[in-house]
DRENPA-3360 file (N, C-alpha, C; in nm, 2 decimals, always signed):
BEGIN
1 = MAGTRVPD = +24.36/+16.13/+20.69/+24.24/+16.14/+20.60/+24.20/+16.29/+20.59 ~ +24.16/+16.33/+20.48/+24.13/+16.48/+20.46/+23.98/+16.50/+20.50 ~ +23.95/+16.51/+20.63/+23.81/+16.54/+20.67/+23.71/+16.44/+20.62 ~ +23.60/+16.49/+20.57/+23.50/+16.40/+20.52/+23.51/+16.38/+20.37 ~ +23.60/+16.45/+20.30/+23.61/+16.44/+20.16/+23.64/+16.30/+20.11 ~ +23.73/+16.23/+20.17/+23.76/+16.09/+20.12/+23.64/+16.00/+20.14 ~ +23.58/+15.99/+20.26/+23.47/+15.90/+20.27/+23.35/+15.93/+20.18 ~ +23.32/+16.06/+20.17/+23.21/+16.10/+20.08/+23.24/+16.07/+19.93;
9 = ELAELLVG = +23.36/+16.10/+19.89/+23.40/+16.08/+19.75/+23.40/+15.93/+19.72 ~ +23.45/+15.85/+19.81/+23.46/+15.71/+19.79/+23.32/+15.65/+19.78 ~ +23.23/+15.69/+19.87/+23.09/+15.64/+19.87/+23.02/+15.68/+19.74 ~ +23.04/+15.80/+19.70/+22.98/+15.85/+19.57/+23.04/+15.77/+19.45 ~ +23.17/+15.75/+19.45/+23.23/+15.68/+19.34/+23.18/+15.53/+19.33 ~ +23.17/+15.47/+19.45/+23.13/+15.33/+19.45/+22.99/+15.31/+19.39 ~ +22.90/+15.40/+19.44/+22.76/+15.40/+19.39/+22.76/+15.43/+19.24 ~ +22.83/+15.53/+19.20/+22.84/+15.58/+19.06/+22.89/+15.47/+18.97;
17 = IQRLLRRR = +23.00/+15.40/+19.01/+23.06/+15.30/+18.92/+22.96/+15.18/+18.91 ~ +22.90/+15.14/+19.02/+22.80/+15.03/+19.01/+22.68/+15.07/+18.92 ~ +22.63/+15.19/+18.93/+22.52/+15.24/+18.85/+22.56/+15.24/+18.70 ~ +22.68/+15.29/+18.67/+22.73/+15.29/+18.53/+22.75/+15.15/+18.47 ~ +22.80/+15.06/+18.56/+22.82/+14.92/+18.51/+22.69/+14.86/+18.47 ~ +22.59/+14.88/+18.56/+22.46/+14.82/+18.54/+22.40/+14.88/+18.41 ~ +22.41/+15.01/+18.39/+22.35/+15.08/+18.28/+22.41/+15.02/+18.15 ~ +22.54/+15.01/+18.15/+22.61/+14.96/+18.03/+22.58/+14.81/+18.00;
25 = LRRGLDRP = +22.56/+14.73/+18.11/+22.54/+14.59/+18.09/+22.39/+14.56/+18.05 ~ +22.30/+14.66/+18.08/+22.16/+14.64/+18.04/+22.14/+14.66/+17.90 ~ +22.23/+14.73/+17.83/+22.21/+14.76/+17.69/+22.22/+14.62/+17.62 ~ +22.13/+14.60/+17.53/+22.13/+14.48/+17.45/+22.08/+14.36/+17.51 ~ +22.02/+14.37/+17.63/+21.97/+14.25/+17.70/+21.84/+14.21/+17.62 ~ +21.83/+14.08/+17.60/+21.72/+14.03/+17.52/+21.61/+13.97/+17.61 ~ +21.63/+13.99/+17.74/+21.53/+13.94/+17.84/+21.49/+14.05/+17.93 ~ +21.38/+14.05/+17.99/+21.34/+14.15/+18.09/+21.44/+14.16/+18.20;
33 = RLRGAQVE = +21.48/+14.28/+18.24/+21.58/+14.30/+18.34/+21.52/+14.27/+18.48 ~ +21.60/+14.23/+18.57/+21.56/+14.20/+18.70/+21.59/+14.32/+18.79 ~ +21.51/+14.34/+18.89/+21.54/+14.45/+18.99/+21.65/+14.41/+19.08 ~ +21.70/+14.51/+19.15/+21.81/+14.48/+19.24/+21.79/+14.38/+19.35 ~ +21.67/+14.39/+19.41/+21.64/+14.29/+19.52/+21.62/+14.15/+19.47 ~ +21.57/+14.14/+19.34/+21.55/+14.01/+19.28/+21.69/+13.95/+19.26 ~ +21.78/+14.03/+19.21/+21.91/+13.98/+19.18/+21.98/+13.93/+19.31 ~ +21.97/+14.02/+19.41/+22.03/+13.98/+19.54/+21.98/+13.85/+19.59;
41 = LLRLVAAR = +21.84/+13.83/+19.58/+21.79/+13.70/+19.63/+21.84/+13.59/+19.55 ~ +21.84/+13.60/+19.42/+21.89/+13.49/+19.33/+22.03/+13.46/+19.36 ~ +22.11/+13.56/+19.38/+22.26/+13.54/+19.41/+22.27/+13.46/+19.54 ~ +22.19/+13.50/+19.64/+22.20/+13.44/+19.77/+22.16/+13.29/+19.76 ~ +22.05/+13.27/+19.69/+21.99/+13.13/+19.67/+22.09/+13.05/+19.59 ~ +22.15/+13.10/+19.49/+22.25/+13.03/+19.41/+22.37/+12.99/+19.49 ~ +22.41/+13.08/+19.58/+22.52/+13.05/+19.67/+22.49/+12.95/+19.78 ~ +22.36/+12.95/+19.82/+22.32/+12.87/+19.93/+22.19/+12.79/+19.90;
49 = PGLRVSEA = +22.20/+12.70/+19.80/+22.07/+12.62/+19.76/+22.01/+12.56/+19.88 ~ +21.87/+12.56/+19.88/+21.80/+12.50/+19.99/+21.77/+12.60/+20.10 ~ +21.80/+12.72/+20.08/+21.78/+12.83/+20.18/+21.63/+12.85/+20.21 ~ +21.59/+12.87/+20.33/+21.45/+12.90/+20.36/+21.42/+13.05/+20.34 ~ +21.30/+13.08/+20.31/+21.25/+13.22/+20.29/+21.29/+13.30/+20.41 ~ +21.27/+13.25/+20.53/+21.30/+13.33/+20.66/+21.45/+13.35/+20.67 ~ +21.53/+13.26/+20.63/+21.68/+13.28/+20.63/+21.72/+13.38/+20.53 ~ +21.66/+13.38/+20.41/+21.69/+13.47/+20.30/+21.65/+13.61/+20.35;
57 = AEELFLAG = +21.54/+13.63/+20.42/+21.49/+13.76/+20.47/+21.59/+13.81/+20.57 ~ +21.64/+13.73/+20.66/+21.73/+13.77/+20.76/+21.87/+13.81/+20.69 ~ +21.91/+13.73/+20.60/+22.04/+13.76/+20.53/+22.04/+13.89/+20.45 ~ +21.92/+13.92/+20.39/+21.91/+14.03/+20.31/+21.86/+14.16/+20.38 ~ +21.83/+14.14/+20.51/+21.77/+14.25/+20.59/+21.64/+14.30/+20.54 ~ +21.56/+14.21/+20.50/+21.42/+14.24/+20.44/+21.32/+14.17/+20.53 ~ +21.20/+14.23/+20.52/+21.08/+14.17/+20.59/+21.05/+14.04/+20.52 ~ +21.00/+13.94/+20.59/+20.97/+13.81/+20.54/+20.87/+13.82/+20.42;
65 = NSVSTLVN = +20.77/+13.91/+20.44/+20.66/+13.92/+20.33/+20.72/+13.98/+20.21 ~ +20.83/+14.07/+20.22/+20.89/+14.12/+20.10/+20.97/+14.01/+20.03 ~ +21.03/+13.93/+20.10/+21.10/+13.82/+20.04/+21.00/+13.72/+19.97 ~ +20.89/+13.70/+20.04/+20.79/+13.61/+19.98/+20.74/+13.67/+19.85 ~ +20.72/+13.80/+19.84/+20.68/+13.86/+19.72/+20.78/+13.84/+19.61 ~ +20.91/+13.86/+19.64/+21.02/+13.83/+19.55/+21.02/+13.69/+19.50 ~ +21.00/+13.60/+19.60/+21.00/+13.45/+19.56/+20.88/+13.42/+19.47 ~ +20.77/+13.48/+19.49/+20.65/+13.46/+19.40/+20.68/+13.51/+19.26;
73 = QLSRDGLL = +20.74/+13.63/+19.25/+20.77/+13.69/+19.12/+20.87/+13.60/+19.05 ~ +20.98/+13.57/+19.12/+21.09/+13.49/+19.05/+21.04/+13.35/+19.02 ~ +20.95/+13.29/+19.10/+20.90/+13.16/+19.07/+20.81/+13.16/+18.95 ~ +20.72/+13.27/+18.94/+20.63/+13.29/+18.83/+20.71/+13.30/+18.70 ~ +20.83/+13.36/+18.70/+20.91/+13.39/+18.59/+21.01/+13.27/+18.56 ~ +21.00/+13.16/+18.64/+21.08/+13.04/+18.61/+21.22/+13.06/+18.66 ~ +21.25/+13.15/+18.75/+21.39/+13.17/+18.79/+21.42/+13.11/+18.93 ~ +21.32/+13.08/+19.00/+21.33/+13.03/+19.13/+21.24/+12.91/+19.15;
81 = RREPDPTD = +21.28/+12.81/+19.22/+21.20/+12.69/+19.25/+21.18/+12.68/+19.40 ~ +21.06/+12.65/+19.44/+21.03/+12.63/+19.58/+21.00/+12.48/+19.60 ~ +21.06/+12.43/+19.71/+21.03/+12.29/+19.74/+20.99/+12.28/+19.89 ~ +20.90/+12.19/+19.92/+20.87/+12.18/+20.07/+20.99/+12.14/+20.15 ~ +21.00/+12.19/+20.27/+21.11/+12.15/+20.36/+21.07/+12.02/+20.42 ~ +21.14/+11.91/+20.40/+21.10/+11.78/+20.45/+21.10/+11.78/+20.61 ~ +21.17/+11.87/+20.67/+21.17/+11.87/+20.82/+21.06/+11.96/+20.88 ~ +21.00/+12.05/+20.79/+20.90/+12.14/+20.84/+20.81/+12.17/+20.72;
89 = GRAALLYA = +20.69/+12.11/+20.73/+20.60/+12.12/+20.62/+20.55/+12.27/+20.59 ~ +20.56/+12.36/+20.69/+20.52/+12.49/+20.67/+20.62/+12.58/+20.59 ~ +20.75/+12.53/+20.59/+20.85/+12.61/+20.53/+20.88/+12.56/+20.39 ~ +20.94/+12.65/+20.31/+20.98/+12.61/+20.17/+21.13/+12.63/+20.16 ~ +21.20/+12.55/+20.08/+21.34/+12.56/+20.05/+21.35/+12.62/+19.91 ~ +21.44/+12.71/+19.89/+21.46/+12.78/+19.76/+21.58/+12.73/+19.68 ~ +21.56/+12.72/+19.55/+21.66/+12.68/+19.45/+21.65/+12.77/+19.33 ~ +21.77/+12.82/+19.28/+21.77/+12.89/+19.16/+21.76/+12.80/+19.04;
97 = SPEALSRM = +21.68/+12.84/+18.94/+21.66/+12.75/+18.83/+21.78/+12.75/+18.74 ~ +21.79/+12.66/+18.65/+21.91/+12.66/+18.55/+21.91/+12.79/+18.47 ~ +21.79/+12.84/+18.43/+21.79/+12.97/+18.36/+21.84/+13.08/+18.44 ~ +21.81/+13.09/+18.57/+21.86/+13.19/+18.66/+22.01/+13.18/+18.67 ~ +22.06/+13.06/+18.69/+22.21/+13.04/+18.70/+22.28/+13.08/+18.57 ~ +22.22/+13.05/+18.45/+22.27/+13.09/+18.33/+22.27/+13.24/+18.31 ~ +22.16/+13.31/+18.35/+22.16/+13.45/+18.34/+22.26/+13.52/+18.42 ~ +22.28/+13.47/+18.55/+22.38/+13.53/+18.64/+22.52/+13.50/+18.58;
105 = RDWDRRRR = +22.55/+13.38/+18.53/+22.68/+13.36/+18.47/+22.71/+13.45/+18.35 ~ +22.61/+13.47/+18.27/+22.62/+13.56/+18.15/+22.65/+13.70/+18.20 ~ +22.57/+13.75/+18.30/+22.59/+13.89/+18.35/+22.73/+13.90/+18.41 ~ +22.77/+13.81/+18.49/+22.91/+13.81/+18.55/+23.02/+13.81/+18.44 ~ +23.00/+13.73/+18.34/+23.10/+13.72/+18.23/+23.10/+13.86/+18.16 ~ +22.99/+13.92/+18.13/+22.98/+14.04/+18.06/+23.04/+14.16/+18.15 ~ +23.01/+14.15/+18.28/+23.07/+14.25/+18.37/+23.22/+14.24/+18.38 ~ +23.27/+14.12/+18.39/+23.42/+14.10/+18.39/+23.48/+14.16/+18.27;
113 = RLVREQLA = +23.42/+14.13/+18.15/+23.48/+14.18/+18.03/+23.47/+14.33/+18.02 ~ +23.36/+14.39/+18.06/+23.35/+14.54/+18.06/+23.46/+14.60/+18.15 ~ +23.47/+14.55/+18.27/+23.57/+14.61/+18.37/+23.71/+14.59/+18.31 ~ +23.74/+14.47/+18.26/+23.87/+14.44/+18.20/+23.90/+14.54/+18.09 ~ +23.80/+14.57/+18.00/+23.82/+14.67/+17.89/+23.84/+14.81/+17.94 ~ +23.77/+14.85/+18.05/+23.78/+14.98/+18.10/+23.91/+15.00/+18.17 ~ +23.96/+14.89/+18.24/+24.09/+14.90/+18.31/+24.20/+14.91/+18.21 ~ +24.19/+14.83/+18.10/+24.29/+14.84/+17.99/+24.30/+14.97/+17.93;
121 = ALGAEDRE = +24.19/+15.05/+17.93/+24.19/+15.18/+17.87/+24.26/+15.29/+17.95 ~ +24.29/+15.25/+18.08/+24.36/+15.34/+18.17/+24.51/+15.33/+18.15 ~ +24.58/+15.43/+18.20/+24.72/+15.42/+18.20/+24.77/+15.33/+18.30 ~ +24.90/+15.28/+18.28/+24.96/+15.19/+18.37/+24.96/+15.24/+18.52 ~ +24.98/+15.36/+18.54/+24.99/+15.42/+18.68/+24.85/+15.41/+18.74 ~ +24.74/+15.44/+18.67/+24.61/+15.42/+18.73/+24.57/+15.28/+18.76 ~ +24.61/+15.19/+18.66/+24.58/+15.04/+18.69/+24.66/+15.00/+18.81 ~ +24.78/+15.04/+18.83/+24.86/+15.00/+18.95/+24.80/+15.06/+19.07;
129 = AIAAALPA = +24.75/+15.18/+19.07/+24.69/+15.24/+19.19/+24.56/+15.17/+19.23 ~ +24.48/+15.13/+19.13/+24.36/+15.05/+19.16/+24.40/+14.92/+19.22 ~ +24.49/+14.85/+19.16/+24.54/+14.72/+19.21/+24.59/+14.73/+19.36 ~ +24.66/+14.84/+19.38/+24.72/+14.86/+19.52/+24.61/+14.89/+19.62 ~ +24.49/+14.95/+19.57/+24.38/+14.98/+19.66/+24.30/+14.86/+19.70 ~ +24.31/+14.75/+19.62/+24.22/+14.64/+19.64/+24.22/+14.58/+19.78 ~ +24.34/+14.56/+19.84/+24.34/+14.50/+19.98/+24.27/+14.59/+20.08 ~ +24.29/+14.72/+20.07/+24.22/+14.81/+20.16/+24.07/+14.81/+20.14;
137 = LRHLAANL = +24.02/+14.80/+20.01/+23.88/+14.79/+19.98/+23.82/+14.66/+20.03 ~ +23.90/+14.55/+20.03/+23.86/+14.42/+20.08/+23.84/+14.44/+20.24 ~ +23.93/+14.50/+20.30/+23.92/+14.53/+20.45/+23.79/+14.61/+20.48 ~ +23.77/+14.71/+20.40/+23.65/+14.79/+20.42/+23.52/+14.71/+20.40 ~ +23.52/+14.62/+20.30/+23.40/+14.53/+20.28/+23.39/+14.44/+20.40 ~ +23.50/+14.38/+20.45/+23.50/+14.29/+20.56/+23.44/+14.36/+20.69 ~ +23.49/+14.49/+20.71/+23.44/+14.56/+20.83/+23.29/+14.58/+20.82 ~ +23.24/+14.62/+20.70/+23.09/+14.64/+20.68/+23.02/+14.51/+20.70;
145 = RQEDES = +23.07/+14.40/+20.65/+23.01/+14.27/+20.67/+23.00/+14.23/+20.82 ~ +23.11/+14.26/+20.89/+23.11/+14.22/+21.03/+23.01/+14.30/+21.11 ~ +22.99/+14.43/+21.08/+22.90/+14.52/+21.14/+22.75/+14.47/+21.11 ~ +22.73/+14.42/+20.99/+22.60/+14.36/+20.96/+22.57/+14.24/+21.04 ~ +22.67/+14.16/+21.07/+22.65/+14.03/+21.14/+22.64/+14.05/+21.29 ~ +22.68/+14.16/+21.34/+22.67/+14.18/+21.49/+22.54/+14.25/+21.53;
% end
């Protein structure tokens, strides 16, 4: 590895690509856009319906009161539903609303289409290089995930 050049460049590229994708996808949205933490919470709850606020806070590495604020905002906007936990009356279970699930599916569909179009605009050699790098990027993501869990 060439000193710090590769890690620095990779980190900058990942952030830059994500930012550019979001910017392009926000164009033409007919609904108010969601902030990053709101989307993260909705994605987590969609993947794990019935999650408690405390579990969401732990998973997202956020303070419980921060997650409670997000839950209040998303509930007010009709994107998240809170139900009492039948085993603990003090706790609430979280569920993504049908509208939230629809918005996330639409966003994901549009993102896939955008990435597909951008990859198609590259030369075959670049597309092959990106495909060849995917296993290594998956390993990098797995390493980051493991460090978060320990």
